[in-house]
Chimera marker file (.cmm) of the C-alpha trace (Angstrom):
<marker_set name="trace">
<marker id="1" x="-7.053" y="-35.593" z="9.686" r="1" g="1" b="0" radius="0.5"/>
<marker id="2" x="-8.285" y="-35.388" z="6.082" r="1" g="1" b="0" radius="0.5"/>
<marker id="3" x="-11.506" y="-33.767" z="7.255" r="1" g="1" b="0" radius="0.5"/>
<marker id="4" x="-9.564" y="-31.150" z="9.214" r="1" g="1" b="0" radius="0.5"/>
<marker id="5" x="-7.440" y="-30.314" z="6.173" r="1" g="1" b="0" radius="0.5"/>
<marker id="6" x="-10.551" y="-29.900" z="4.017" r="1" g="1" b="0" radius="0.5"/>
<marker id="7" x="-12.260" y="-27.666" z="6.551" r="1" g="1" b="0" radius="0.5"/>
<marker id="8" x="-9.199" y="-25.479" z="6.927" r="1" g="1" b="0" radius="0.5"/>
<marker id="9" x="-9.188" y="-24.771" z="3.189" r="1" g="1" b="0" radius="0.5"/>
<marker id="10" x="-12.794" y="-23.564" z="3.238" r="1" g="1" b="0" radius="0.5"/>
<marker id="11" x="-12.181" y="-20.133" z="4.593" r="1" g="1" b="0" radius="0.5"/>
<marker id="12" x="-11.203" y="-17.207" z="2.404" r="1" g="1" b="0" radius="0.5"/>
<marker id="13" x="-9.620" y="-15.211" z="5.263" r="1" g="1" b="0" radius="0.5"/>
<marker id="14" x="-5.833" y="-15.110" z="5.600" r="1" g="1" b="0" radius="0.5"/>
<marker id="15" x="-4.457" y="-18.169" z="7.343" r="1" g="1" b="0" radius="0.5"/>
<marker id="16" x="-2.654" y="-16.180" z="10.016" r="1" g="1" b="0" radius="0.5"/>
<marker id="17" x="-5.821" y="-14.321" z="11.062" r="1" g="1" b="0" radius="0.5"/>
<marker id="18" x="-7.920" y="-17.453" z="11.574" r="1" g="1" b="0" radius="0.5"/>
<marker id="19" x="-8.085" y="-19.441" z="14.795" r="1" g="1" b="0" radius="0.5"/>
<marker id="20" x="-9.544" y="-22.933" z="14.874" r="1" g="1" b="0" radius="0.5"/>
<marker id="21" x="-12.103" y="-23.292" z="17.643" r="1" g="1" b="0" radius="0.5"/>
<marker id="22" x="-12.915" y="-26.930" z="16.933" r="1" g="1" b="0" radius="0.5"/>
<marker id="23" x="-13.943" y="-29.582" z="14.425" r="1" g="1" b="0" radius="0.5"/>
<marker id="24" x="-17.335" y="-31.216" z="14.953" r="1" g="1" b="0" radius="0.5"/>
<marker id="25" x="-17.891" y="-34.132" z="12.579" r="1" g="1" b="0" radius="0.5"/>
<marker id="26" x="-18.292" y="-32.489" z="9.132" r="1" g="1" b="0" radius="0.5"/>
<marker id="27" x="-18.389" y="-28.937" z="10.510" r="1" g="1" b="0" radius="0.5"/>
<marker id="28" x="-15.591" y="-26.651" z="11.678" r="1" g="1" b="0" radius="0.5"/>
<marker id="29" x="-15.756" y="-23.627" z="13.978" r="1" g="1" b="0" radius="0.5"/>
<marker id="30" x="-13.332" y="-20.748" z="13.440" r="1" g="1" b="0" radius="0.5"/>
<marker id="31" x="-12.615" y="-17.247" z="14.727" r="1" g="1" b="0" radius="0.5"/>
<marker id="32" x="-11.327" y="-14.291" z="12.696" r="1" g="1" b="0" radius="0.5"/>
<marker id="33" x="-10.633" y="-10.884" z="14.225" r="1" g="1" b="0" radius="0.5"/>
<marker id="34" x="-14.131" y="-9.576" z="13.391" r="1" g="1" b="0" radius="0.5"/>
<marker id="35" x="-16.289" y="-12.727" z="13.360" r="1" g="1" b="0" radius="0.5"/>
<marker id="36" x="-16.727" y="-16.344" z="14.390" r="1" g="1" b="0" radius="0.5"/>
<marker id="37" x="-18.366" y="-18.956" z="12.208" r="1" g="1" b="0" radius="0.5"/>
<marker id="38" x="-19.282" y="-22.593" z="11.691" r="1" g="1" b="0" radius="0.5"/>
<marker id="39" x="-18.632" y="-23.877" z="8.178" r="1" g="1" b="0" radius="0.5"/>
<marker id="40" x="-18.912" y="-27.054" z="6.093" r="1" g="1" b="0" radius="0.5"/>
<marker id="41" x="-18.538" y="-28.300" z="2.547" r="1" g="1" b="0" radius="0.5"/>
<marker id="42" x="-21.405" y="-30.075" z="0.805" r="1" g="1" b="0" radius="0.5"/>
<marker id="43" x="-21.407" y="-33.868" z="0.778" r="1" g="1" b="0" radius="0.5"/>
<marker id="44" x="-23.045" y="-33.755" z="-2.666" r="1" g="1" b="0" radius="0.5"/>
<marker id="45" x="-22.414" y="-30.782" z="-4.919" r="1" g="1" b="0" radius="0.5"/>
<marker id="46" x="-22.862" y="-31.497" z="-8.592" r="1" g="1" b="0" radius="0.5"/>
<marker id="47" x="-19.248" y="-32.715" z="-8.727" r="1" g="1" b="0" radius="0.5"/>
<marker id="48" x="-17.807" y="-29.317" z="-7.789" r="1" g="1" b="0" radius="0.5"/>
<marker id="49" x="-15.972" y="-28.909" z="-4.459" r="1" g="1" b="0" radius="0.5"/>
<marker id="50" x="-16.085" y="-25.112" z="-4.095" r="1" g="1" b="0" radius="0.5"/>
<marker id="51" x="-19.407" y="-24.640" z="-2.275" r="1" g="1" b="0" radius="0.5"/>
<marker id="52" x="-19.817" y="-24.107" z="1.467" r="1" g="1" b="0" radius="0.5"/>
<marker id="53" x="-22.433" y="-23.301" z="4.076" r="1" g="1" b="0" radius="0.5"/>
<marker id="54" x="-21.689" y="-21.141" z="7.090" r="1" g="1" b="0" radius="0.5"/>
<marker id="55" x="-23.371" y="-19.664" z="10.130" r="1" g="1" b="0" radius="0.5"/>
<marker id="56" x="-21.547" y="-16.608" z="11.438" r="1" g="1" b="0" radius="0.5"/>
<marker id="57" x="-21.586" y="-14.156" z="14.320" r="1" g="1" b="0" radius="0.5"/>
<marker id="58" x="-20.280" y="-10.586" z="13.928" r="1" g="1" b="0" radius="0.5"/>
<marker id="59" x="-20.314" y="-8.877" z="17.364" r="1" g="1" b="0" radius="0.5"/>
<marker id="60" x="-19.525" y="-5.373" z="16.027" r="1" g="1" b="0" radius="0.5"/>
<marker id="61" x="-22.482" y="-5.595" z="13.610" r="1" g="1" b="0" radius="0.5"/>
<marker id="62" x="-24.713" y="-7.188" z="16.249" r="1" g="1" b="0" radius="0.5"/>
<marker id="63" x="-25.345" y="-10.109" z="13.901" r="1" g="1" b="0" radius="0.5"/>
<marker id="64" x="-25.670" y="-13.492" z="15.565" r="1" g="1" b="0" radius="0.5"/>
<marker id="65" x="-25.998" y="-16.886" z="13.864" r="1" g="1" b="0" radius="0.5"/>
<marker id="66" x="-26.410" y="-15.490" z="10.350" r="1" g="1" b="0" radius="0.5"/>
<marker id="67" x="-26.679" y="-18.099" z="7.562" r="1" g="1" b="0" radius="0.5"/>
<marker id="68" x="-24.670" y="-17.868" z="4.318" r="1" g="1" b="0" radius="0.5"/>
<marker id="69" x="-24.396" y="-20.338" z="1.456" r="1" g="1" b="0" radius="0.5"/>
<marker id="70" x="-21.848" y="-20.240" z="-1.365" r="1" g="1" b="0" radius="0.5"/>
<marker id="71" x="-23.312" y="-22.420" z="-4.111" r="1" g="1" b="0" radius="0.5"/>
<marker id="72" x="-21.059" y="-24.966" z="-5.822" r="1" g="1" b="0" radius="0.5"/>
<marker id="73" x="-22.218" y="-23.649" z="-9.211" r="1" g="1" b="0" radius="0.5"/>
<marker id="74" x="-23.425" y="-20.236" z="-10.334" r="1" g="1" b="0" radius="0.5"/>
<marker id="75" x="-27.202" y="-20.107" z="-10.623" r="1" g="1" b="0" radius="0.5"/>
<marker id="76" x="-29.464" y="-18.383" z="-13.096" r="1" g="1" b="0" radius="0.5"/>
<marker id="77" x="-29.944" y="-14.954" z="-11.503" r="1" g="1" b="0" radius="0.5"/>
<marker id="78" x="-33.745" y="-15.160" z="-11.946" r="1" g="1" b="0" radius="0.5"/>
<marker id="79" x="-34.012" y="-18.674" z="-10.499" r="1" g="1" b="0" radius="0.5"/>
<marker id="80" x="-35.203" y="-19.080" z="-6.919" r="1" g="1" b="0" radius="0.5"/>
<marker id="81" x="-33.024" y="-20.923" z="-4.402" r="1" g="1" b="0" radius="0.5"/>
<marker id="82" x="-34.790" y="-23.136" z="-1.888" r="1" g="1" b="0" radius="0.5"/>
<marker id="83" x="-33.161" y="-24.625" z="1.191" r="1" g="1" b="0" radius="0.5"/>
<marker id="84" x="-34.798" y="-27.849" z="2.390" r="1" g="1" b="0" radius="0.5"/>
<marker id="85" x="-34.209" y="-29.112" z="5.933" r="1" g="1" b="0" radius="0.5"/>
<marker id="86" x="-36.406" y="-32.089" z="6.701" r="1" g="1" b="0" radius="0.5"/>
<marker id="87" x="-39.969" y="-31.078" z="5.835" r="1" g="1" b="0" radius="0.5"/>
<marker id="88" x="-39.191" y="-27.336" z="6.071" r="1" g="1" b="0" radius="0.5"/>
<marker id="89" x="-38.497" y="-25.167" z="3.017" r="1" g="1" b="0" radius="0.5"/>
<marker id="90" x="-36.793" y="-21.774" z="3.164" r="1" g="1" b="0" radius="0.5"/>
<marker id="91" x="-36.388" y="-19.242" z="0.338" r="1" g="1" b="0" radius="0.5"/>
<marker id="92" x="-32.901" y="-17.780" z="-0.040" r="1" g="1" b="0" radius="0.5"/>
<marker id="93" x="-31.865" y="-14.550" z="-1.767" r="1" g="1" b="0" radius="0.5"/>
<marker id="94" x="-28.579" y="-13.174" z="-3.066" r="1" g="1" b="0" radius="0.5"/>
<marker id="95" x="-26.204" y="-13.142" z="-5.992" r="1" g="1" b="0" radius="0.5"/>
<marker id="96" x="-25.554" y="-15.823" z="-8.583" r="1" g="1" b="0" radius="0.5"/>
<marker id="97" x="-23.393" y="-17.819" z="-6.168" r="1" g="1" b="0" radius="0.5"/>
<marker id="98" x="-23.828" y="-16.381" z="-2.657" r="1" g="1" b="0" radius="0.5"/>
<marker id="99" x="-27.219" y="-16.623" z="-0.953" r="1" g="1" b="0" radius="0.5"/>
<marker id="100" x="-28.667" y="-16.018" z="2.504" r="1" g="1" b="0" radius="0.5"/>
<marker id="101" x="-31.979" y="-15.748" z="4.326" r="1" g="1" b="0" radius="0.5"/>
<marker id="102" x="-34.181" y="-12.833" z="3.208" r="1" g="1" b="0" radius="0.5"/>
<marker id="103" x="-34.784" y="-11.602" z="6.774" r="1" g="1" b="0" radius="0.5"/>
<marker id="104" x="-33.887" y="-12.180" z="10.428" r="1" g="1" b="0" radius="0.5"/>
<marker id="105" x="-36.942" y="-14.346" z="11.125" r="1" g="1" b="0" radius="0.5"/>
<marker id="106" x="-36.078" y="-16.752" z="8.289" r="1" g="1" b="0" radius="0.5"/>
<marker id="107" x="-32.436" y="-16.751" z="9.387" r="1" g="1" b="0" radius="0.5"/>
<marker id="108" x="-33.460" y="-17.770" z="12.907" r="1" g="1" b="0" radius="0.5"/>
<marker id="109" x="-35.925" y="-20.414" z="11.683" r="1" g="1" b="0" radius="0.5"/>
<marker id="110" x="-33.486" y="-22.092" z="9.313" r="1" g="1" b="0" radius="0.5"/>
<marker id="111" x="-30.621" y="-22.140" z="11.841" r="1" g="1" b="0" radius="0.5"/>
<marker id="112" x="-33.048" y="-23.643" z="14.371" r="1" g="1" b="0" radius="0.5"/>
<marker id="113" x="-34.014" y="-26.303" z="11.800" r="1" g="1" b="0" radius="0.5"/>
<marker id="114" x="-30.323" y="-27.007" z="11.100" r="1" g="1" b="0" radius="0.5"/>
<marker id="115" x="-29.778" y="-27.815" z="14.775" r="1" g="1" b="0" radius="0.5"/>
<marker id="116" x="-32.226" y="-30.727" z="14.713" r="1" g="1" b="0" radius="0.5"/>
<marker id="117" x="-31.978" y="-31.788" z="11.066" r="1" g="1" b="0" radius="0.5"/>
<marker id="118" x="-29.997" y="-34.633" z="9.539" r="1" g="1" b="0" radius="0.5"/>
<marker id="119" x="-29.245" y="-32.923" z="6.235" r="1" g="1" b="0" radius="0.5"/>
<marker id="120" x="-30.059" y="-29.830" z="4.219" r="1" g="1" b="0" radius="0.5"/>
<marker id="121" x="-30.174" y="-29.278" z="0.493" r="1" g="1" b="0" radius="0.5"/>
<marker id="122" x="-30.143" y="-26.044" z="-1.513" r="1" g="1" b="0" radius="0.5"/>
<marker id="123" x="-31.688" y="-26.411" z="-4.956" r="1" g="1" b="0" radius="0.5"/>
<marker id="124" x="-31.894" y="-24.095" z="-7.963" r="1" g="1" b="0" radius="0.5"/>
<marker id="125" x="-30.967" y="-24.055" z="-11.681" r="1" g="1" b="0" radius="0.5"/>
<marker id="126" x="-27.791" y="-22.953" z="-13.444" r="1" g="1" b="0" radius="0.5"/>
<marker id="127" x="-27.663" y="-20.347" z="-16.260" r="1" g="1" b="0" radius="0.5"/>
<marker id="128" x="-28.442" y="-23.111" z="-18.787" r="1" g="1" b="0" radius="0.5"/>
<marker id="129" x="-31.564" y="-23.971" z="-16.763" r="1" g="1" b="0" radius="0.5"/>
<marker id="130" x="-30.183" y="-27.299" z="-15.554" r="1" g="1" b="0" radius="0.5"/>
<marker id="131" x="-31.294" y="-28.113" z="-12.014" r="1" g="1" b="0" radius="0.5"/>
<marker id="132" x="-28.681" y="-28.733" z="-9.335" r="1" g="1" b="0" radius="0.5"/>
<marker id="133" x="-28.551" y="-29.121" z="-5.571" r="1" g="1" b="0" radius="0.5"/>
<marker id="134" x="-25.881" y="-28.836" z="-2.886" r="1" g="1" b="0" radius="0.5"/>
<marker id="135" x="-26.496" y="-31.226" z="0.012" r="1" g="1" b="0" radius="0.5"/>
<marker id="136" x="-24.947" y="-30.925" z="3.477" r="1" g="1" b="0" radius="0.5"/>
<marker id="137" x="-24.810" y="-33.373" z="6.374" r="1" g="1" b="0" radius="0.5"/>
<marker id="138" x="-25.851" y="-31.607" z="9.574" r="1" g="1" b="0" radius="0.5"/>
<marker id="139" x="-24.122" y="-33.923" z="12.067" r="1" g="1" b="0" radius="0.5"/>
<marker id="140" x="-21.919" y="-31.640" z="14.148" r="1" g="1" b="0" radius="0.5"/>
<marker id="141" x="-23.560" y="-28.425" z="12.896" r="1" g="1" b="0" radius="0.5"/>
<marker id="142" x="-25.245" y="-27.529" z="16.200" r="1" g="1" b="0" radius="0.5"/>
<marker id="143" x="-22.024" y="-28.034" z="18.184" r="1" g="1" b="0" radius="0.5"/>
<marker id="144" x="-19.989" y="-26.004" z="15.666" r="1" g="1" b="0" radius="0.5"/>
<marker id="145" x="-22.569" y="-23.180" z="15.619" r="1" g="1" b="0" radius="0.5"/>
<marker id="146" x="-22.632" y="-23.074" z="19.426" r="1" g="1" b="0" radius="0.5"/>
<marker id="147" x="-18.830" y="-23.106" z="19.692" r="1" g="1" b="0" radius="0.5"/>
<marker id="148" x="-18.482" y="-20.308" z="17.136" r="1" g="1" b="0" radius="0.5"/>
<marker id="149" x="-21.191" y="-18.196" z="18.765" r="1" g="1" b="0" radius="0.5"/>
<marker id="150" x="-19.746" y="-18.632" z="22.260" r="1" g="1" b="0" radius="0.5"/>
<marker id="151" x="-16.248" y="-17.762" z="21.040" r="1" g="1" b="0" radius="0.5"/>
<marker id="152" x="-17.488" y="-14.372" z="19.825" r="1" g="1" b="0" radius="0.5"/>
<marker id="153" x="-19.898" y="-13.420" z="22.582" r="1" g="1" b="0" radius="0.5"/>
<marker id="154" x="-17.985" y="-14.691" z="25.616" r="1" g="1" b="0" radius="0.5"/>
<link id1="1" id2="2" r="1" g="1" b="0" radius="0.2"/>
<link id1="2" id2="3" r="1" g="1" b="0" radius="0.2"/>
<link id1="3" id2="4" r="1" g="1" b="0" radius="0.2"/>
<link id1="4" id2="5" r="1" g="1" b="0" radius="0.2"/>
<link id1="5" id2="6" r="1" g="1" b="0" radius="0.2"/>
<link id1="6" id2="7" r="1" g="1" b="0" radius="0.2"/>
<link id1="7" id2="8" r="1" g="1" b="0" radius="0.2"/>
<link id1="8" id2="9" r="1" g="1" b="0" radius="0.2"/>
<link id1="9" id2="10" r="1" g="1" b="0" radius="0.2"/>
<link id1="10" id2="11" r="1" g="1" b="0" radius="0.2"/>
<link id1="11" id2="12" r="1" g="1" b="0" radius="0.2"/>
<link id1="12" id2="13" r="1" g="1" b="0" radius="0.2"/>
<link id1="13" id2="14" r="1" g="1" b="0" radius="0.2"/>
<link id1="14" id2="15" r="1" g="1" b="0" radius="0.2"/>
<link id1="15" id2="16" r="1" g="1" b="0" radius="0.2"/>
<link id1="16" id2="17" r="1" g="1" b="0" radius="0.2"/>
<link id1="17" id2="18" r="1" g="1" b="0" radius="0.2"/>
<link id1="18" id2="19" r="1" g="1" b="0" radius="0.2"/>
<link id1="19" id2="20" r="1" g="1" b="0" radius="0.2"/>
<link id1="20" id2="21" r="1" g="1" b="0" radius="0.2"/>
<link id1="21" id2="22" r="1" g="1" b="0" radius="0.2"/>
<link id1="22" id2="23" r="1" g="1" b="0" radius="0.2"/>
<link id1="23" id2="24" r="1" g="1" b="0" radius="0.2"/>
<link id1="24" id2="25" r="1" g="1" b="0" radius="0.2"/>
<link id1="25" id2="26" r="1" g="1" b="0" radius="0.2"/>
<link id1="26" id2="27" r="1" g="1" b="0" radius="0.2"/>
<link id1="27" id2="28" r="1" g="1" b="0" radius="0.2"/>
<link id1="28" id2="29" r="1" g="1" b="0" radius="0.2"/>
<link id1="29" id2="30" r="1" g="1" b="0" radius="0.2"/>
<link id1="30" id2="31" r="1" g="1" b="0" radius="0.2"/>
<link id1="31" id2="32" r="1" g="1" b="0" radius="0.2"/>
<link id1="32" id2="33" r="1" g="1" b="0" radius="0.2"/>
<link id1="33" id2="34" r="1" g="1" b="0" radius="0.2"/>
<link id1="34" id2="35" r="1" g="1" b="0" radius="0.2"/>
<link id1="35" id2="36" r="1" g="1" b="0" radius="0.2"/>
<link id1="36" id2="37" r="1" g="1" b="0" radius="0.2"/>
<link id1="37" id2="38" r="1" g="1" b="0" radius="0.2"/>
<link id1="38" id2="39" r="1" g="1" b="0" radius="0.2"/>
<link id1="39" id2="40" r="1" g="1" b="0" radius="0.2"/>
<link id1="40" id2="41" r="1" g="1" b="0" radius="0.2"/>
<link id1="41" id2="42" r="1" g="1" b="0" radius="0.2"/>
<link id1="42" id2="43" r="1" g="1" b="0" radius="0.2"/>
<link id1="43" id2="44" r="1" g="1" b="0" radius="0.2"/>
<link id1="44" id2="45" r="1" g="1" b="0" radius="0.2"/>
<link id1="45" id2="46" r="1" g="1" b="0" radius="0.2"/>
<link id1="46" id2="47" r="1" g="1" b="0" radius="0.2"/>
<link id1="47" id2="48" r="1" g="1" b="0" radius="0.2"/>
<link id1="48" id2="49" r="1" g="1" b="0" radius="0.2"/>
<link id1="49" id2="50" r="1" g="1" b="0" radius="0.2"/>
<link id1="50" id2="51" r="1" g="1" b="0" radius="0.2"/>
<link id1="51" id2="52" r="1" g="1" b="0" radius="0.2"/>
<link id1="52" id2="53" r="1" g="1" b="0" radius="0.2"/>
<link id1="53" id2="54" r="1" g="1" b="0" radius="0.2"/>
<link id1="54" id2="55" r="1" g="1" b="0" radius="0.2"/>
<link id1="55" id2="56" r="1" g="1" b="0" radius="0.2"/>
<link id1="56" id2="57" r="1" g="1" b="0" radius="0.2"/>
<link id1="57" id2="58" r="1" g="1" b="0" radius="0.2"/>
<link id1="58" id2="59" r="1" g="1" b="0" radius="0.2"/>
<link id1="59" id2="60" r="1" g="1" b="0" radius="0.2"/>
<link id1="60" id2="61" r="1" g="1" b="0" radius="0.2"/>
<link id1="61" id2="62" r="1" g="1" b="0" radius="0.2"/>
<link id1="62" id2="63" r="1" g="1" b="0" radius="0.2"/>
<link id1="63" id2="64" r="1" g="1" b="0" radius="0.2"/>
<link id1="64" id2="65" r="1" g="1" b="0" radius="0.2"/>
<link id1="65" id2="66" r="1" g="1" b="0" radius="0.2"/>
<link id1="66" id2="67" r="1" g="1" b="0" radius="0.2"/>
<link id1="67" id2="68" r="1" g="1" b="0" radius="0.2"/>
<link id1="68" id2="69" r="1" g="1" b="0" radius="0.2"/>
<link id1="69" id2="70" r="1" g="1" b="0" radius="0.2"/>
<link id1="70" id2="71" r="1" g="1" b="0" radius="0.2"/>
<link id1="71" id2="72" r="1" g="1" b="0" radius="0.2"/>
<link id1="72" id2="73" r="1" g="1" b="0" radius="0.2"/>
<link id1="73" id2="74" r="1" g="1" b="0" radius="0.2"/>
<link id1="74" id2="75" r="1" g="1" b="0" radius="0.2"/>
<link id1="75" id2="76" r="1" g="1" b="0" radius="0.2"/>
<link id1="76" id2="77" r="1" g="1" b="0" radius="0.2"/>
<link id1="77" id2="78" r="1" g="1" b="0" radius="0.2"/>
<link id1="78" id2="79" r="1" g="1" b="0" radius="0.2"/>
<link id1="79" id2="80" r="1" g="1" b="0" radius="0.2"/>
<link id1="80" id2="81" r="1" g="1" b="0" radius="0.2"/>
<link id1="81" id2="82" r="1" g="1" b="0" radius="0.2"/>
<link id1="82" id2="83" r="1" g="1" b="0" radius="0.2"/>
<link id1="83" id2="84" r="1" g="1" b="0" radius="0.2"/>
<link id1="84" id2="85" r="1" g="1" b="0" radius="0.2"/>
<link id1="85" id2="86" r="1" g="1" b="0" radius="0.2"/>
<link id1="86" id2="87" r="1" g="1" b="0" radius="0.2"/>
<link id1="87" id2="88" r="1" g="1" b="0" radius="0.2"/>
<link id1="88" id2="89" r="1" g="1" b="0" radius="0.2"/>
<link id1="89" id2="90" r="1" g="1" b="0" radius="0.2"/>
<link id1="90" id2="91" r="1" g="1" b="0" radius="0.2"/>
<link id1="91" id2="92" r="1" g="1" b="0" radius="0.2"/>
<link id1="92" id2="93" r="1" g="1" b="0" radius="0.2"/>
<link id1="93" id2="94" r="1" g="1" b="0" radius="0.2"/>
<link id1="94" id2="95" r="1" g="1" b="0" radius="0.2"/>
<link id1="95" id2="96" r="1" g="1" b="0" radius="0.2"/>
<link id1="96" id2="97" r="1" g="1" b="0" radius="0.2"/>
<link id1="97" id2="98" r="1" g="1" b="0" radius="0.2"/>
<link id1="98" id2="99" r="1" g="1" b="0" radius="0.2"/>
<link id1="99" id2="100" r="1" g="1" b="0" radius="0.2"/>
<link id1="100" id2="101" r="1" g="1" b="0" radius="0.2"/>
<link id1="101" id2="102" r="1" g="1" b="0" radius="0.2"/>
<link id1="102" id2="103" r="1" g="1" b="0" radius="0.2"/>
<link id1="103" id2="104" r="1" g="1" b="0" radius="0.2"/>
<link id1="104" id2="105" r="1" g="1" b="0" radius="0.2"/>
<link id1="105" id2="106" r="1" g="1" b="0" radius="0.2"/>
<link id1="106" id2="107" r="1" g="1" b="0" radius="0.2"/>
<link id1="107" id2="108" r="1" g="1" b="0" radius="0.2"/>
<link id1="108" id2="109" r="1" g="1" b="0" radius="0.2"/>
<link id1="109" id2="110" r="1" g="1" b="0" radius="0.2"/>
<link id1="110" id2="111" r="1" g="1" b="0" radius="0.2"/>
<link id1="111" id2="112" r="1" g="1" b="0" radius="0.2"/>
<link id1="112" id2="113" r="1" g="1" b="0" radius="0.2"/>
<link id1="113" id2="114" r="1" g="1" b="0" radius="0.2"/>
<link id1="114" id2="115" r="1" g="1" b="0" radius="0.2"/>
<link id1="115" id2="116" r="1" g="1" b="0" radius="0.2"/>
<link id1="116" id2="117" r="1" g="1" b="0" radius="0.2"/>
<link id1="117" id2="118" r="1" g="1" b="0" radius="0.2"/>
<link id1="118" id2="119" r="1" g="1" b="0" radius="0.2"/>
<link id1="119" id2="120" r="1" g="1" b="0" radius="0.2"/>
<link id1="120" id2="121" r="1" g="1" b="0" radius="0.2"/>
<link id1="121" id2="122" r="1" g="1" b="0" radius="0.2"/>
<link id1="122" id2="123" r="1" g="1" b="0" radius="0.2"/>
<link id1="123" id2="124" r="1" g="1" b="0" radius="0.2"/>
<link id1="124" id2="125" r="1" g="1" b="0" radius="0.2"/>
<link id1="125" id2="126" r="1" g="1" b="0" radius="0.2"/>
<link id1="126" id2="127" r="1" g="1" b="0" radius="0.2"/>
<link id1="127" id2="128" r="1" g="1" b="0" radius="0.2"/>
<link id1="128" id2="129" r="1" g="1" b="0" radius="0.2"/>
<link id1="129" id2="130" r="1" g="1" b="0" radius="0.2"/>
<link id1="130" id2="131" r="1" g="1" b="0" radius="0.2"/>
<link id1="131" id2="132" r="1" g="1" b="0" radius="0.2"/>
<link id1="132" id2="133" r="1" g="1" b="0" radius="0.2"/>
<link id1="133" id2="134" r="1" g="1" b="0" radius="0.2"/>
<link id1="134" id2="135" r="1" g="1" b="0" radius="0.2"/>
<link id1="135" id2="136" r="1" g="1" b="0" radius="0.2"/>
<link id1="136" id2="137" r="1" g="1" b="0" radius="0.2"/>
<link id1="137" id2="138" r="1" g="1" b="0" radius="0.2"/>
<link id1="138" id2="139" r="1" g="1" b="0" radius="0.2"/>
<link id1="139" id2="140" r="1" g="1" b="0" radius="0.2"/>
<link id1="140" id2="141" r="1" g="1" b="0" radius="0.2"/>
<link id1="141" id2="142" r="1" g="1" b="0" radius="0.2"/>
<link id1="142" id2="143" r="1" g="1" b="0" radius="0.2"/>
<link id1="143" id2="144" r="1" g="1" b="0" radius="0.2"/>
<link id1="144" id2="145" r="1" g="1" b="0" radius="0.2"/>
<link id1="145" id2="146" r="1" g="1" b="0" radius="0.2"/>
<link id1="146" id2="147" r="1" g="1" b="0" radius="0.2"/>
<link id1="147" id2="148" r="1" g="1" b="0" radius="0.2"/>
<link id1="148" id2="149" r="1" g="1" b="0" radius="0.2"/>
<link id1="149" id2="150" r="1" g="1" b="0" radius="0.2"/>
<link id1="150" id2="151" r="1" g="1" b="0" radius="0.2"/>
<link id1="151" id2="152" r="1" g="1" b="0" radius="0.2"/>
<link id1="152" id2="153" r="1" g="1" b="0" radius="0.2"/>
<link id1="153" id2="154" r="1" g="1" b="0" radius="0.2"/>
</marker_set>
């Protein structure tokens, strides 16, 4: 029950517009009027609870399984962000706190890696050049991604 409450607070959309599709271990799947998404909080996040990772589908935009990460801490704008899933490393691009894959091929590759991985970690440095990482457990991610995708394309 605690996990469900935490997952429900992750989403910035109005409460009335969001429909819960399901909770899959540490990941939740939700539907808004214009998108469906799987989302989770980091298990380790530099002591700050405001980060999240999501994989969303927007049918009207023809975007499917698009990765987004809201870092738990603002990063130095010039610092690279690297997402590690097992032995794979993926560069991410974006703003000081919101990052995503640089292209569709990377998006597809990292979501594929998420499906079979145990954990993923995004690492970078903050504006004071102190390194930090947000780490996510991937148990339940594949089921949540599938549920969210099916809810929007079915």
